[in-house]
C-alpha positions in Angstrom: 33.2 110.0 93.1 30.2 109.9 90.9 32.2 109.0 87.8 33.8 106.1 89.7 30.4 105.0 90.8 29.0 105.2 87.2 31.9 103.1 85.9 32.4 100.7 88.8 28.9 100.0 90.0 26.7 99.3 87.0 23.9 98.0 89.2 23.2 101.5 90.6 20.9 103.4 88.2 22.6 106.4 86.6 19.9 108.9 87.6 20.4 107.9 91.3 24.2 108.5 91.1 23.8 111.8 89.3 21.1 113.0 91.8 23.3 112.1 94.7 26.3 114.0 93.2 24.1 117.0 92.6 22.9 117.0 96.2 26.6 117.0 97.3 27.4 119.7 94.8 24.5 121.9 96.1 25.9 121.7 99.6 29.6 122.3 98.8 29.8 124.4 95.6 28.5 127.6 94.1 24.9 127.4 92.8 25.9 128.2 89.2 28.2 125.1 89.1 25.3 122.6 89.5 24.2 122.9 85.8 27.8 122.3 84.7 28.1 119.3 87.0 24.8 117.9 85.8 25.9 118.3 82.1 29.2 116.6 82.7 27.8 113.6 84.6 24.9 113.3 82.1 27.4 113.2 79.2 29.5 110.5 80.9 26.4 108.4 81.7 25.2 108.6 78.1 28.7 107.6 76.8 28.7 104.6 79.1 25.2 103.6 78.0 26.3 103.7 74.3 29.5 101.7 74.9 
């Protein structure tokens, strides 16, 4: 969902989207997966900024 929001809703700041996704991840996934999720979303956000 966060990737779709990053791509489709450019008006929403990337840090807000990433933070919301991490909050959902904290609730529904294992604690060790949060760093992975953060890294993936950050990489996607950086790629979108550079394109």
